[in-house]
C-alpha positions as CSV (number, residue, x, y, z in Angstrom):
1,M,-2.9,-0.1,-20.7
2,P,-4.2,-3.5,-19.4
3,C,-5.2,-2.7,-15.7
4,P,-2.5,-3.8,-13.6
5,L,-3.6,-5.5,-11.2
6,C,-6.4,-8.4,-12.8
7,G,-5.1,-7.9,-16.2
8,N,-8.3,-6.6,-17.8
9,N,-7.8,-4.7,-20.9
10,K,-10.9,-2.8,-20.6
11,S,-11.8,0.7,-18.4
12,S,-14.0,3.6,-18.4
13,P,-14.1,6.8,-16.5
14,S,-13.2,7.1,-12.6
15,W,-14.8,9.1,-10.5
16,L,-11.3,10.5,-9.2
17,G,-10.8,12.1,-12.7
18,S,-7.1,13.2,-12.9
19,T,-4.9,14.6,-10.5
20,W,-2.1,17.6,-11.5
21,Y,1.4,17.5,-10.4
22,R,4.2,20.2,-11.9
23,E,1.4,21.3,-14.8
24,Q,1.4,18.0,-15.6
25,E,-2.5,16.0,-15.8
26,F,-2.3,11.9,-14.8
27,P,-5.6,10.6,-15.3
28,Y,-7.0,7.6,-13.2
29,V,-9.4,5.4,-15.2
30,E,-11.1,2.5,-13.8
31,C,-11.0,-1.6,-15.0
32,T,-13.8,-2.4,-16.0
33,A,-13.6,-6.0,-15.0
34,C,-12.0,-5.5,-11.2
35,H,-13.0,-1.3,-10.9
36,S,-9.5,-0.6,-8.9
37,L,-8.8,2.2,-10.3
38,F,-5.1,2.9,-11.6
39,C,-3.3,6.3,-13.6
40,D,-2.9,5.9,-17.6
41,P,-0.9,6.9,-18.5
42,M,1.9,6.1,-14.8
43,P,4.3,8.6,-13.8
44,D,7.4,7.7,-16.7
45,E,10.9,7.7,-14.9
46,S,11.7,11.9,-14.8
47,V,8.2,12.3,-13.0
48,L,9.3,9.5,-10.0
49,R,12.6,11.0,-9.7
50,V,11.8,14.1,-8.3
51,M,8.3,12.7,-7.2
52,Y,10.4,10.7,-4.6
53,G,13.0,12.8,-4.2
54,P,14.9,13.9,-1.3
55,D,11.2,16.0,0.1
56,Y,9.1,13.1,-0.6
57,T,8.4,11.3,3.2
58,Q,5.8,9.1,4.5
59,D,3.3,9.5,7.1
60,D,4.4,6.7,10.1
61,G,1.7,7.4,12.2
62,G,4.0,10.1,14.3
63,S,1.4,11.6,15.3
64,L,-1.3,11.3,18.3
65,Y,-4.0,11.4,15.9
66,V,-2.7,9.6,12.8
67,E,-3.1,6.8,12.6
68,N,0.2,4.2,11.2
69,P,-2.5,1.6,9.3
70,K,0.1,-0.7,9.0
71,E,0.3,-4.2,10.6
72,P,4.3,-5.4,12.4
73,N,2.4,-7.5,14.8
74,R,0.4,-9.6,12.3
75,V,3.8,-9.5,10.3
76,L,6.1,-10.8,14.1
77,E,2.7,-12.9,14.5
78,I,3.7,-14.7,11.0
79,L,7.7,-15.4,11.7
80,K,7.2,-16.3,15.4
81,S,5.5,-19.6,13.8
82,E,7.6,-20.0,10.5
83,P,11.0,-21.7,10.8
84,T,13.7,-19.5,11.1
85,G,16.1,-18.3,8.3
86,T,16.5,-15.0,5.6
87,F,13.2,-12.4,6.6
88,V,13.2,-9.8,3.3
89,D,12.4,-5.9,4.3
90,F,11.1,-5.1,0.7
91,G,10.7,-1.3,1.5
92,C,11.9,-1.5,4.5
93,G,11.3,2.5,6.1
94,S,12.9,3.4,9.2
95,G,13.1,-0.5,9.7
96,E,11.5,-1.1,12.7
97,L,10.5,-4.2,11.6
98,L,13.8,-5.7,10.7
99,V,14.8,-4.9,14.4
100,E,12.2,-7.0,15.7
101,A,12.4,-9.5,13.5
102,K,16.7,-10.3,14.5
103,K,14.5,-10.2,17.5
104,L,12.7,-13.4,16.5
105,G,16.4,-15.1,15.5
106,W,15.4,-14.2,11.7
107,D,18.9,-13.1,9.5
108,A,16.7,-9.9,9.0
109,I,17.6,-8.2,5.5
110,G,16.2,-4.2,4.2
111,V,15.5,-3.1,0.8
112,E,15.4,0.2,-0.4
113,L,15.8,1.5,-3.6
114,D,18.3,4.8,-2.4
115,P,21.7,4.3,-1.2
116,E,21.7,7.1,1.5
117,V,18.5,6.2,2.9
118,A,19.6,1.9,3.0
119,R,23.1,3.7,4.8
120,K,21.1,5.7,7.6
121,V,19.2,3.0,7.4
122,E,21.7,0.1,8.0
123,E,23.4,2.0,10.6
124,K,20.0,3.1,12.9
125,T,19.3,-0.7,13.0
126,G,22.4,-2.5,12.1
127,C,20.3,-4.7,10.5
128,R,22.0,-5.6,6.3
129,V,19.9,-3.4,3.8
130,I,21.1,-3.3,0.5
131,T,19.4,-1.2,-2.9
132,N,20.2,-4.4,-4.9
133,S,18.6,-7.4,-4.1
134,E,19.6,-9.8,-6.8
135,S,21.0,-11.9,-4.7
136,V,18.9,-12.2,-1.9
137,R,16.3,-15.2,-1.5
138,A,14.3,-14.7,1.4
139,D,12.2,-17.5,3.5
140,V,9.9,-15.3,3.9
141,L,9.2,-12.1,2.0
142,H,7.0,-8.8,3.8
143,L,5.5,-6.0,1.3
144,G,4.1,-3.6,3.2
145,D,2.5,-0.3,1.8
146,V,4.5,-1.1,-1.6
147,I,2.7,-2.6,-4.6
148,E,0.2,0.5,-5.2
149,H,3.6,2.5,-5.5
150,L,4.4,0.5,-8.6
151,T,4.6,1.3,-11.6
152,D,5.6,-1.3,-14.7
153,L,3.8,-4.3,-12.4
154,D,4.3,-7.3,-15.3
155,H,7.8,-6.1,-15.1
156,Q,8.4,-5.1,-11.5
157,F,6.4,-8.3,-9.9
158,P,8.2,-11.5,-10.9
159,A,11.1,-9.4,-10.0
160,V,10.0,-9.0,-5.7
161,I,9.1,-12.6,-6.2
162,E,12.0,-14.3,-7.3
163,L,13.5,-13.2,-4.3
164,I,11.5,-16.0,-2.5
165,K,12.6,-19.1,-2.1
166,P,11.1,-22.7,-3.4
167,D,7.9,-22.9,-0.6
168,G,8.2,-19.7,0.0
169,L,5.6,-17.3,2.1
170,L,4.9,-13.7,0.8
171,L,3.5,-10.9,3.8
172,A,1.6,-7.9,1.9
173,Q,-0.1,-5.4,2.8
174,G,-1.8,-2.3,1.8
175,P,-4.5,0.2,1.0
176,L,-7.8,-0.8,-1.2
177,E,-8.6,2.5,-2.3
178,N,-11.8,1.8,-4.4
179,N,-12.9,-0.9,-2.3
180,A,-16.8,-0.9,-0.8
181,S,-16.5,1.0,2.2
182,L,-19.4,4.2,3.1
183,F,-16.5,6.5,3.6
184,T,-15.0,5.7,-0.5
185,F,-19.1,6.1,-1.0
186,V,-19.1,9.8,0.1
187,L,-16.0,10.5,-1.3
188,A,-16.8,9.1,-4.8
189,S,-20.6,10.9,-4.4
190,A,-18.7,14.4,-3.6
191,R,-16.2,13.9,-6.2
192,R,-18.9,13.0,-8.7
193,L,-21.1,16.3,-8.0
194,R,-17.5,18.8,-8.5
195,P,-16.3,17.0,-11.4
196,Q,-14.5,20.1,-12.7
197,R,-12.2,20.7,-9.6
198,K,-9.1,19.9,-10.1
199,T,-6.5,18.2,-7.6
200,E,-2.8,18.9,-7.0
201,M,-0.9,16.0,-5.8
202,A,1.2,14.0,-6.3
203,P,0.2,10.4,-8.1
204,Y,2.6,8.3,-5.7
205,H,-1.0,5.4,-5.3
206,V,-1.1,4.6,-8.6
207,L,-3.5,1.7,-7.7
208,L,-6.5,2.6,-6.3
209,A,-7.4,-1.7,-5.5
210,T,-10.3,-3.5,-4.8
211,S,-9.9,-6.3,-2.6
212,Q,-11.4,-8.3,-5.9
213,G,-8.3,-6.7,-7.4
214,Q,-5.8,-7.5,-5.7
215,R,-6.7,-10.7,-4.5
216,E,-6.8,-11.3,-8.7
217,F,-3.1,-9.7,-8.8
218,F,-1.3,-12.8,-6.2
219,R,-3.5,-15.4,-7.9
220,R,-1.7,-14.3,-11.5
221,F,1.6,-14.4,-10.6
222,G,1.1,-17.5,-9.7
223,L,0.5,-16.9,-5.2
224,K,-1.7,-19.8,-3.5
225,E,-3.0,-17.9,-1.4
226,V,-2.9,-18.4,3.0
227,E,-4.6,-16.1,4.9
228,Y,-6.6,-12.5,3.4
229,T,-8.1,-9.7,5.8
230,L,-9.8,-7.2,5.4
231,R,-10.5,-4.1,8.1
232,E,-11.3,-0.8,8.0
233,V,-8.6,2.3,8.9
234,S,-9.5,5.6,10.2
235,W,-6.4,6.9,7.3
236,P,-6.9,9.9,5.5
237,A,-9.4,10.4,8.0
238,P,-8.0,11.6,12.0
239,V,-7.8,8.5,15.1
240,G,-9.0,11.4,17.3
241,L,-10.1,15.1,17.4
242,A,-8.0,17.7,19.2
243,T,-10.0,20.5,20.5
244,R,-8.6,22.6,17.9
245,D,-10.0,20.8,15.5
246,L,-13.5,20.9,16.7
247,R,-13.8,24.3,14.8
248,N,-12.6,22.6,11.2
249,P,-15.7,21.4,9.9
250,R,-14.1,20.0,7.7
251,T,-12.4,17.3,9.8
252,V,-14.4,16.8,12.3
253,A,-17.0,15.8,9.1
254,M,-14.1,13.1,8.4
255,F,-13.7,11.6,11.3
256,S,-16.9,11.3,11.9
257,L,-18.0,9.7,8.8
258,R,-15.0,7.5,8.9
259,K,-16.1,6.2,12.9
260,L,-19.9,5.2,11.3
261,S,-17.9,3.9,8.1
262,K,-15.5,1.5,10.4
263,G,-18.9,-0.3,12.2
264,I,-20.5,-0.9,9.0
265,S,-17.8,-2.5,7.9
266,A,-17.6,-4.1,10.5
267,L,-20.7,-6.3,9.6
268,R,-20.0,-7.2,6.3
269,S,-15.5,-8.1,7.4
270,T,-14.8,-10.2,4.2
271,R,-15.9,-7.9,1.9
272,W,-16.1,-4.8,3.2
273,G,-12.7,-2.5,4.1
274,N,-9.9,-0.3,3.5
275,R,-7.4,-2.8,3.7
276,Y,-6.0,-5.9,2.9
277,F,-3.9,-8.2,4.7
278,Y,-2.2,-10.7,2.8
279,A,0.4,-14.4,2.9
280,G,1.1,-16.8,0.0
281,R,2.9,-19.4,-0.8
282,L,4.5,-19.8,-4.7
């Protein structure tokens, strides 16, 4: 299959190899052009229903030692600088961003595909949360850690950007799990040394993007870049160590490697890092 991000038709085996979920193999390949990794073939609808069923949860950074990598403050800064209108948070999670946007005078609407999740978030926030977004048009649309979960971008993403009004603004942020950093280099090298190791995990992130691939993706769909920044965050390594962690060499090693990696990436902040923040207009 073509690279879901840049559209290139050539790929090669990746350092990640395959993951296994419910005795089914999910190979990851590397795009020869943008060097992003992607699952090929993608999980089908039956697998997705199980993966994102009632037991699925996303860590929102509630633990003292686990970082929430999202940048809600940057989203709110941009909303403060824009004329108020309709703000749509596609994949709104627990709805904190909706509440803050509403305080700024925006008509804040959340989109969640699961009806029960949508109902609970609506009750909690007092903001409208819908499951069918066809009737909504946004002055500002936010995608926070959404794109890496989508399995058919060429069909799904046009439907997403149709929600944006002419000259509207798209804000997107998410992980760049194959972008340049010392942490990723060490992780990939360790994986190559143990190619036969069987990794049991659901393919929640079907895309492990690079900065090059992510930017090309937005250009490919006709968006004009207004802002694009990179940074390196601790996730999935801990942001701090508890006393009990000192007895776990793997945890200490991950923490130390990430600290060193963040320092090095800061020297090449326009190219190195493991997260992006994007703003673009139609």
